[in-house]
C-alpha positions in Angstrom: -89.0 -68.7 -104.6 -92.3 -67.2 -103.7 -92.6 -63.5 -104.3 -93.9 -61.4 -101.4 -95.8 -58.4 -102.8 -96.8 -57.3 -99.3 -93.3 -56.1 -98.4 -93.7 -53.2 -100.7 -97.3 -52.4 -100.3 -98.3 -50.9 -96.9 -101.5 -51.7 -95.0 -104.0 -49.1 -94.1 -103.1 -49.4 -90.4 -99.6 -48.5 -91.0 -100.0 -45.0 -92.5 -98.3 -42.0 -90.8 -100.7 -39.2 -90.2 -99.3 -35.7 -89.5 -100.6 -33.8 -86.3 -100.3 -30.2 -85.0 -96.9 -29.4 -83.2 -97.1 -27.9 -79.8 -93.8 -26.9 -78.1 -93.0 -28.4 -74.7 -93.2 -26.1 -71.9 -91.0 -27.2 -68.8 -92.1 -25.8 -65.5 -89.7 -26.2 -62.4 -91.2 -26.9 -59.1 -90.5 -24.2 -56.5 -89.5 -25.3 -52.9 -89.9 -22.6 -50.2 -87.4 -22.6 -47.0 -89.2 -22.1 -43.7 -87.0 -20.8 -40.6 -87.5 -22.7 -37.3 -86.1 -22.0 -33.8 -84.6 -25.4 -33.6 -82.2 -24.3 -36.3 -80.7 -21.8 -33.9 -80.3 -24.4 -31.3 -78.5 -26.7 -33.7 -76.2 -23.9 -34.9 -75.4 -22.7 -31.3 -74.8 -26.3 -30.2 -72.4 -26.8 -33.1 -70.5 -23.6 -32.3 -70.3 -24.4 -28.7 -69.2 -27.9 -29.4 -66.5 -26.7 -31.8 -65.3 -24.0 -29.4 -65.3 -26.4 -26.5 -63.4 -29.0 -28.5 -60.9 -26.4 -29.6 -60.5 -25.1 -26.0 -60.1 -28.7 -24.6 -57.5 -29.5 -27.3 -55.5 -26.3 -26.7 -55.9 -25.9 -22.9 -53.4 -27.0 -20.3 -54.1 -28.9 -17.1 -53.0 -26.5 -14.3 -52.8 -27.2 -10.6 -52.7 -24.0 -8.5 -51.2 -25.0 -5.2 -51.7 -22.3 -2.5 -50.5 -22.3 1.0 -52.7 -22.2 3.0 -55.0 -24.6 1.2 -58.0 -22.7 2.4 -57.2 -19.7 0.2 -59.8 -18.5 -2.3 -58.5 -18.5 -5.8 -59.7 -16.2 -8.6 -58.2 -16.3 -12.1 -58.9 -13.3 -14.3 -58.1 -12.2 -17.9 -59.1 -15.4 -19.7 -61.1 -18.6 -19.9 -60.6 -21.3 -17.4 -62.5 -24.3 -16.2 -62.1 -25.9 -12.8 -62.2 -29.7 -12.9 -61.7 -30.9 -9.4 -58.5 -29.4 -8.0 -57.2 -28.5 -11.5 -57.9 -25.9 -14.0 -58.2 -26.1 -17.8 -56.5 -23.0 -19.1 -54.8 -22.0 -22.2 -51.1 -20.9 -22.4 -50.6 -17.3 -21.4 -50.4 -14.8 -18.5 -53.3 -14.4 -16.1 -54.0 -12.2 -13.1 -54.3 -14.3 -10.0 -56.0 -13.1 -6.8 -55.6 -15.0 -3.6 -57.6 -14.3 -0.4 -57.6 -16.0 3.0 -58.5 -14.9 6.5 -55.3 -14.0 8.5 -53.2 -13.5 5.4 -52.3 -10.6 3.2 -54.5 -10.4 0.0 -52.2 -11.5 -2.9 -52.3 -10.3 -6.5 -49.8 -11.9 -8.8 -49.3 -13.4 -12.3 -50.0 -16.9 -13.3 -47.8 -17.8 -16.2 -49.1 -20.9 -18.0 -46.4 -22.5 -20.2 -46.7 -25.2 -22.9 -46.4 -28.2 -20.6 -49.6 -30.3 -20.8 -49.7 -30.8 -17.1 -48.2 -28.3 -14.7 -48.3 -27.1 -11.1 -47.8 -23.6 -9.8 -47.2 -23.0 -6.2 -47.9 -19.8 -4.3 -47.3 -19.0 -0.6 -49.4 -16.3 1.0 -47.8 -14.0 3.6 -49.3 -14.1 7.0 -50.6 -10.9 8.6 -48.6 -9.6 11.6 -49.3 -11.0 15.0 -50.8 -8.7 17.7 -48.4 -8.8 20.5 -48.5 -7.5 24.1 -45.2 -7.3 26.1 -44.9 -6.5 29.8 -42.1 -6.6 32.4 -43.3 -7.9 35.7 -42.7 -5.6 38.7 -40.7 -3.0 36.7 -42.3 -1.4 33.7 -40.5 1.1 31.6 -38.0 -1.5 30.2 -36.7 -0.8 26.8 -37.9 -3.4 24.2 -36.0 -4.5 21.1 -37.1 -7.0 18.5 -34.1 -8.4 16.6 -32.1 -5.4 17.8 -34.6 -2.8 16.6 -36.1 -0.6 19.4 -39.9 -0.7 19.4 -40.7 1.2 22.7 -40.9 0.6 26.5 -43.1 -1.7 28.5 -46.0 -2.1 28.7 -46.5 -2.5 25.0 -50.0 -3.4 24.0 -51.3 -4.8 20.6 -48.0 -4.2 18.7 -48.1 -5.7 15.2 -45.0 -7.9 14.7 -44.3 -9.9 11.6 -44.7 -13.7 12.0 -41.7 -16.0 12.4 -38.8 -16.4 14.9 -37.5 -13.3 16.6 -35.1 -12.3 19.4 -36.9 -10.4 22.1 -34.7 -8.3 24.4 -35.7 -6.1 27.4 -33.2 -3.8 29.1 -33.5 -1.3 32.0 -30.9 0.6 34.0 -29.7 -1.4 37.1 -31.3 -4.6 35.8 -30.0 -7.5 33.9 -30.9 -7.7 30.3 -33.7 -10.1 29.5 -33.4 -12.1 26.3 -35.6 -14.7 24.8 -36.2 -16.3 21.4 -39.9 -16.0 20.5 -42.0 -17.2 17.6 -44.8 -14.9 16.4 -47.8 -16.8 15.0 -49.1 -13.9 12.9 -52.5 -14.0 11.2 -53.6 -11.2 13.5 -53.5 -13.7 16.4 -53.0 -12.1 19.8 -49.9 -13.2 21.8 -48.6 -12.1 25.2 -45.1 -12.2 26.5 -44.1 -11.4 30.1 -40.5 -10.8 31.2 -39.3 -10.7 34.8 -36.2 -8.5 35.1 -33.6 -9.4 37.6 -31.7 -6.8 39.6 -28.1 -6.2 38.3 -26.7 -5.4 41.8 -25.8 -6.9 45.1 -26.2 -5.3 48.5 -22.8 -4.8 50.1 -22.3 -4.0 53.8 -19.4 -1.9 54.8 -18.2 -1.0 58.4 -15.1 0.8 59.6 -13.4 1.6 62.9 -13.7 4.4 63.5 -16.9 4.9 61.6 -18.0 7.9 59.5 -15.6 7.2 56.5 -16.6 8.2 53.0 -17.3 5.3 50.8 -16.4 5.7 47.1 -17.4 3.2 44.4 -15.4 3.7 41.2 -14.6 7.3 42.4 -18.2 8.3 43.3 -19.2 8.9 46.9 -22.2 6.7 47.8 -22.4 7.3 51.6 -20.6 7.0 54.9 -19.9 4.0 57.1 -21.6 2.0 58.4 -23.4 1.5 55.1 -25.5 -1.0 53.2 -25.5 0.0 49.5 -26.5 -1.5 46.2 -23.5 -1.9 43.9 -23.9 -2.8 40.3 -22.3 -6.1 39.1 -18.8 -6.1 37.7 -15.3 -5.3 39.0 -15.7 -2.4 41.3 -13.0 -0.2 43.0 -14.1 0.6 46.6 -12.2 3.3 48.5 -12.7 4.3 52.1 -11.5 7.7 53.3 -11.4 9.2 56.8 -9.7 12.5 57.6 -6.4 12.0 59.4 -6.1 8.4 58.4 -4.7 6.4 55.5 -7.2 5.7 52.8 -8.2 2.0 52.3 -8.8 0.6 48.8 -9.7 -2.8 47.3 -11.3 -4.3 44.2 -14.3 -6.6 44.3 -16.0 -8.7 41.7 -19.7 -7.9 42.3 -22.1 -10.6 41.2 -25.8 -9.6 40.8 -28.0 -11.0 43.6 -25.1 -12.2 45.7 -25.1 -9.9 48.7 -22.0 -9.9 51.0 -20.3 -7.9 53.8 -16.8 -6.4 53.6 -14.7 -7.4 56.7 -14.5 -4.5 59.0 -11.8 -2.0 58.0 -9.6 -0.6 60.8 -8.0 2.7 59.8 -4.4 3.6 60.6 -3.2 7.3 61.0 -2.3 9.0 57.7 1.3 9.6 56.7 2.7 13.1 56.8 3.3 14.6 53.3 6.7 16.2 52.6 7.5 18.1 49.4 11.3 18.1 48.8 13.2 20.6 46.6 16.9 20.9 46.0 19.4 23.3 44.4 20.4 22.0 41.8 17.3 20.0 40.8 17.4 16.3 40.0 19.3 15.3 43.1 18.9 11.7 44.2 17.1 11.2 47.5 17.2 8.2 49.8 15.0 8.1 52.9 16.0 5.7 55.7 18.4 4.1 53.2 15.8 3.5 50.5 16.1 5.4 47.1 12.8 7.4 46.6 13.5 9.4 43.4 14.9 12.7 42.1 14.0 16.2 43.3 11.6 17.9 43.2 9.8 15.0 45.0 6.7 14.5 47.1 6.8 11.6 49.6 4.5 10.3 52.3 6.3 9.5 55.6 5.1 7.5 58.7 4.0 10.1 61.3 5.5 10.7 64.8 8.9 9.2 63.6 12.3 10.6 62.6 13.4 9.9 59.0 16.9 10.4 57.7 17.2 11.9 54.2 20.4 11.8 52.1 20.9 13.9 48.9 23.5 13.3 46.3 24.2 14.4 42.7 27.2 13.9 40.4 29.6 16.9 40.8 28.2 17.9 44.2 28.9 17.2 47.8 26.3 14.8 49.4 24.1 16.2 52.2 22.0 14.7 55.0 18.9 15.9 56.8 16.3 14.7 59.3 12.6 15.2 59.1 9.6 14.4 61.4 5.9 14.7 60.5 2.5 14.6 62.2 -0.5 12.5 60.9 -1.9 14.1 57.8 0.6 17.0 58.0 2.0 18.7 54.9 5.4 20.4 54.9 8.2 21.5 52.6 12.0 20.8 52.7 14.6 22.8 50.7 18.2 21.6 50.3 21.2 23.3 48.6 24.1 21.1 47.5 27.7 22.4 47.2 29.5 21.7 43.9 32.8 19.7 43.7 35.3 21.7 41.5 38.4 20.6 39.5 41.0 22.4 37.4 41.0 21.6 33.6 43.3 22.9 30.9 41.8 23.5 27.4 44.1 23.7 24.4 42.8 24.4 20.8 44.2 24.8 17.3 43.4 27.3 15.9 44.1 29.3 19.0 41.3 31.8 18.5 38.5 29.2 18.7 35.8 29.8 21.3 34.9 27.6 24.3 31.3 26.7 25.3 30.4 24.7 28.5 26.9 23.2 28.4 26.0 25.7 25.6 27.3 28.8 27.5 30.2 30.8 26.0 33.2 30.8 28.4 35.7 32.8 26.3 38.7 31.7 24.3 39.3 28.0 24.0 42.9 28.2 25.2 42.5 28.6 29.0 42.5 26.8 32.4 39.2 26.8 34.2 37.5 25.3 37.2 34.8 22.7 36.2 32.4 20.8 38.4 33.3 17.2 38.8 30.3 16.1 36.7 29.5 15.2 33.2 29.5 18.4 31.1 29.2 19.1 27.4 32.3 20.9 26.1 32.2 22.6 22.7 35.0 24.3 20.7 33.8 26.4 17.8 35.2 28.6 15.0 33.6 29.8 11.8 34.7 27.8 8.8 35.6 24.8 11.0 33.7 21.7 12.1 32.7 22.2 15.8 34.2 19.8 18.3 31.9 18.4 21.0 32.5 16.0 23.8 31.1 15.0 27.2 33.7 15.5 29.9 33.8 14.6 33.6 36.5 16.3 35.6 38.3 14.4 38.4 39.3 16.3 41.5 43.0 16.0 42.4 44.1 15.1 38.8 45.9 17.2 36.2 43.5 17.2 33.2 43.8 18.7 29.8 41.7 18.7 26.6 43.6 19.1 23.4 41.6 19.8 20.2 42.6 20.4 16.6 39.6 21.6 14.6 39.1 20.5 11.0 38.2 22.9 8.3 34.9 22.5 6.6 36.7 21.7 3.3 38.9 19.1 5.0 35.9 17.5 6.6 34.1 17.5 3.3 37.1 15.8 1.6 37.2 13.2 4.3 33.5 12.4 3.8 33.9 11.8 0.0 33.8 8.2 -0.9 36.4 7.0 -3.4 34.1 4.3 -4.6 30.3 4.2 -4.8 27.8 1.5 -5.7 24.5 2.3 -7.6 21.1 0.9 -6.8 21.6 -1.5 -9.8 25.0 -2.7 -8.5 27.5 -0.8 -10.7 30.7 0.2 -9.0 31.9 3.8 -9.8 35.4 5.1 -9.0 36.0 8.8 -8.1 38.6 10.7 -10.3 40.2 14.1 -9.9 41.1 14.7 -13.5 43.3 17.5 -14.8 44.7 18.9 -18.1 45.6 16.9 -21.1 45.6 17.0 -24.9 42.7 15.3 -26.6 43.0 13.9 -30.1 46.0 12.7 -32.1 48.8 14.1 -34.1 48.5 14.2 -37.9 51.6 12.0 -38.1 50.0 9.2 -36.1 49.3 6.1 -38.3 45.6 5.5 -38.6 44.6 9.0 -37.5 41.3 10.3 -38.9 40.4 14.0 -39.6 38.0 14.1 -36.7 40.7 13.6 -34.2 42.1 17.2 -34.1 44.2 18.1 -31.1 42.4 20.0 -28.4 43.6 21.4 -25.0 41.3 20.1 -22.3 41.1 20.9 -18.6 38.8 18.8 -16.4 38.2 20.7 -13.2 35.1 18.8 -11.9 35.8 15.5 -10.1 33.6 12.8 -11.4 32.7 9.1 -10.8 33.0 6.7 -13.7 31.7 3.1 -13.9 34.3 0.4 -13.7 32.3 -1.7 -16.1 29.9 -1.3 -19.0 26.2 -1.7 -18.1 25.2 -5.3 -18.3 22.0 -6.9 -19.7 20.9 -7.8 -16.2 21.4 -4.2 -14.9 19.6 -2.7 -18.0 16.7 -5.1 -17.7 15.9 -3.7 -14.2 14.9 -0.6 -16.2 13.5 -2.3 -19.3 12.5 -5.9 -18.5 11.6 -6.6 -22.2 15.0 -5.7 -23.7 16.9 -8.2 -25.7 20.5 -7.7 -27.0 20.0 -10.4 -29.6 22.5 -12.8 -31.2 25.4 -12.8 -33.7 26.3 -15.8 -35.8 24.0 -17.9 -33.6 25.9 -16.8 -30.4 23.9 -15.0 -27.8 24.6 -11.4 -26.8 21.9 -11.6 -24.2 23.4 -13.3 -21.1 23.1 -11.5 -17.8 26.8 -10.6 -17.5 27.3 -9.5 -21.1 27.2 -5.7 -21.9 23.8 -4.5 -23.1 23.8 -3.6 -26.8 21.3 -2.7 -29.5 20.1 0.4 -27.6 19.8 4.0 -28.7 21.6 6.9 -27.1 18.2 8.1 -25.8 17.6 4.7 -24.1 21.0 5.0 -22.4 20.2 8.5 -21.2 16.7 7.5 -19.9 18.4 4.6 -18.0 20.7 7.2 -16.3 17.6 9.1 -15.2 16.0 5.9 -13.9 19.1 5.1 -11.9 19.0 8.6 -10.4 15.4 8.0 -9.4 16.4 4.9 -7.4 18.7 7.1 -5.2 16.5 10.3 -5.2 19.2 12.2 -7.2 18.3 15.1 -9.6 17.9 14.1 -13.2 20.8 15.1 -15.5 18.7 14.6 -18.7 15.5 16.4 -19.5 13.0 14.0 -21.1 9.8 14.5 -23.0 8.1 11.1 -23.5 10.7 9.0 -25.2 12.8 11.9 -26.4 15.7 13.6 -24.6 15.3 17.3 -25.1 18.1 18.8 -23.0 20.2 18.4 -19.9 21.1 20.1 -16.6 24.9 20.5 -16.5 24.8 21.3 -12.7 22.9 18.1 -11.8 24.7 15.4 -9.9 22.5 12.6 -11.1 23.7 9.7 -13.2 24.7 10.4 -16.9 26.8 9.3 -19.7 30.5 10.3 -19.5 31.5 13.2 -21.6 33.8 12.5 -24.6 36.6 14.4 -22.8 36.1 12.4 -19.6 36.1 9.2 -21.5 39.3 9.9 -23.4 41.1 11.2 -20.2 40.2 7.9 -18.4 41.3 5.8 -21.4 44.6 7.5 -22.4 46.2 9.4 -19.4 48.1 7.8 -16.5 49.1 10.9 -14.4 52.6 10.9 -15.8 51.9 13.2 -18.7 52.3 10.4 -21.3 49.2 9.6 -23.3 48.6 6.1 -24.5 48.0 5.2 -28.1 46.5 1.8 -27.4 45.1 0.6 -24.1 48.1 -1.7 -23.7 50.8 0.6 -24.9 52.2 1.9 -28.2 52.6 -1.2 -30.5 50.6 -3.9 -32.1 49.7 -6.8 -31.7 48.0 -6.5 -28.3 49.3 -8.8 -25.6 47.2 -11.7 -24.3 44.1 -10.6 -22.3 44.4 -7.0 -23.5 40.8 -6.9 -24.6 38.0 -8.4 -26.7 38.8 -7.4 -30.3 38.2 -8.7 -33.9 40.5 -11.7 -33.6 41.1 -15.1 -35.3 37.8 -16.3 -33.8 36.0 -13.7 -36.0 37.8 -14.3 -39.3 34.9 -16.1 -40.9 32.5 -13.3 -39.9 34.5 -10.0 -40.0 36.6 -8.6 -42.8 39.5 -7.1 -40.9 40.8 -9.0 -37.9 44.0 -9.5 -35.8 45.3 -12.8 -37.1 48.0 -13.0 -34.4 45.6 -12.5 -31.5 43.0 -14.8 -29.9 40.6 -13.6 -27.2 38.2 -16.6 -27.5 35.1 -14.6 -28.1 33.3 -14.0 -31.4 30.8 -11.6 -29.9 30.6 -9.8 -26.6 32.3 -11.2 -23.5 31.1 -10.9 -19.9 32.1 -7.5 -18.5 35.5 -7.5 -16.7 36.8 -10.6 -18.5 40.1 -8.8 -19.6 42.9 -6.8 -17.9 41.8 -3.4 -16.5 43.6 -0.3 -17.6 45.8 1.9 -15.5 42.9 3.3 -13.5 41.3 -0.1 -12.9 38.6 0.5 -15.6 37.5 -2.5 -17.7 36.7 -2.7 -21.4 37.5 0.9 -22.4 39.1 -0.8 -25.4 37.3 -3.8 -26.8 34.1 -5.7 -25.9 31.7 -2.9 -27.0 32.2 0.6 -28.1 30.4 3.1 -25.9 27.9 5.9 -26.2 29.1 9.1 -24.6 27.2 12.3 -23.7 28.3 14.6 -26.5 26.7 15.3 -29.8 29.1 14.3 -32.5 31.1 17.1 -34.2 34.2 17.3 -36.3 35.9 19.7 -33.9 39.2 21.3 -34.7 41.6 23.2 -32.4 39.6 26.0 -30.8 42.7 28.1 -30.0 42.3 27.9 -26.2 41.8 25.5 -23.3 38.4 23.9 -23.1 37.2 23.5 -19.5 34.9 20.6 -18.7 33.5 20.5 -22.3 30.1 19.0 -22.9 30.3 18.9 -26.7 28.2 20.7 -29.3 24.8 22.1 -28.2 22.9 20.3 -31.0 23.3 17.7 -33.7 21.8 14.6 -35.3 24.4 12.0 -34.2 26.1 11.3 -30.9 29.7 10.4 -30.3 30.8 6.7 -29.8 34.2 6.1 -28.2 36.4 3.0 -28.0 36.8 -0.1 -30.1 34.7 -3.2 -29.9 34.7 -7.0 -30.5 34.1 -6.1 -34.2 37.2 -3.9 -34.6 40.6 -5.0 -35.6 42.3 -2.2 -37.6 45.0 0.2 -36.5 42.5 3.1 -36.8 39.8 1.6 -34.7 42.1 0.1 -31.9 43.6 3.5 -31.1 42.2 5.2 -28.0 41.8 8.5 -29.9 39.5 6.8 -32.5 36.1 8.7 -32.7 32.9 7.2 -34.2 29.3 8.4 -34.3 25.9 7.0 -34.8 22.1 7.3 -34.3 20.8 3.7 -34.6 21.3 0.8 -32.2 24.3 -1.5 -33.0 25.2 -5.0 -31.7 28.7 -3.7 -30.8 27.7 -0.4 -28.9 26.8 -0.2 -25.2 27.5 2.4 -22.5 28.8 2.9 -19.0 27.5 5.5 -16.4 29.1 8.5 -14.7 28.1 11.3 -12.4 29.7 14.5 -11.0 30.9 14.6 -7.4 28.4 16.4 -5.2 29.6 19.8 -3.9 
């Protein structure tokens, strides 16, 4: 291998020579901006372009349709551009001004919505028309437009709203003129001319003789012969001439149709006679024809005799003749003689007084002469009902009137109804009670301590319901009431007795019943509460405990019943609705040897009534009575018409029910009490006899 020494030995040309270091200085070239007017143009163009583009993109195409189409349109309060017949305008509200000759200037709102293309229609209101109205040949006619008075003709340049109208002209003695007109408006002049037609006809009237007054509808219009204008319509024409009979007729006058009344020939006037008689009201016939009762005014044919006949019941008839001259007035007075007959009056009591036609004639027991005519005869005495009759005596006959006066008390007793029916349909029987002993002896089996013996005297007669109040009768007062069920059997049928009511509900029912017959309330009520009672009131009420026991136990013979059917158990068939074998699975104590076929209540009146004809005083439902409950003992004297304690918490309940089957409960002297409603407690109504 050849060794290369030149690789390690440099040449002279390859030597690195150091030089002086000078730092590099970088200088940036500055560019200066020069403003030119074209720049403004460019910027403005860009702003306008952007704005225009924004407006075009957000504006809506709006067509403003105006009637008339010639109207000038001005849109204010915003940008808008008109392109042909449409406007470019953004959504919003704008003030719109419309103007056109002949129309009212219009300012309104243009509401542009979000629809891209939309049409808004406006109708301008025409200016009034300028109207002239005349009535040919007869000015001063009253003018009305659509019934509104606007003046009298001639009317010149009257502004009237455009459109159809009813034009009416009227004037006294002329026919109304009416026409449908159309007003053009827009201040255009229009003229209307009406020709009024007379509303009368010319009527010619002649008489023989002439000179008669002519009256049309009671008003004098002239003397015959006469041509006169008479308004159309039905007219009453009367012709009068002294000494002659008036002439009268009715005519239908038609406007414009003149005519002549056929000549009227007068006849002489009747004579006028005023007729009086003693007594008055006598019947009068003239020449055999009935003409009326005196006093009487009649017209008679003159120069002729007329026969008059007078007659009146109880008087002798009378005749007379009269003659009159034409148009003469005279009077005629006639006295009639009475026809008398003898009548005997007999009265008990003997000291009663007699009145004839309201005039006192002395003692009732007498014989007197009476006219043979209808007369009112009265016999009176204090404390008695007056006797009154119309009597006509007959001449030639023996006649007698016998009268026995009734005392006021006797008449009152005869007017009393033994049975009354309430507005709700209950039948009540009148009772005149008396004295009895209330309660039971201590030795009586089943007696309770609250059945102490009490001496009672019932002086006030009273009515007592034959039946207990039914569901149907109670629901006339309270339509929502329900008596419920027992063991799945309904107690709510119409004819079943109402139950599940409080004593206060029963008392309010009595007041309601009184209202139906305008009777005074027995109970004083404040809202739902009974706060008192009026013992003198004759309105409906609950029976008192003493009345209830009297009606249940007494029979008028002095014997008082233990049970409703007698003295011993078991009750006979149909004795009442008690706790029987049908109730043995529901009630604890029942009558196993009695079957009444009812578990709950039975329709009222289903069983045998008691000695007074009263139903269900024993059995069916026990009954609320008027009294507060109290354990009363013997008071040491007779209680007269007792109403029970004056206050208390509970009220007495009397009588057994369908749920009772023990000796204690079946007895008529059994007393119970309560406050809450029960499904075996109802009520019946009573009231005092009016004095």
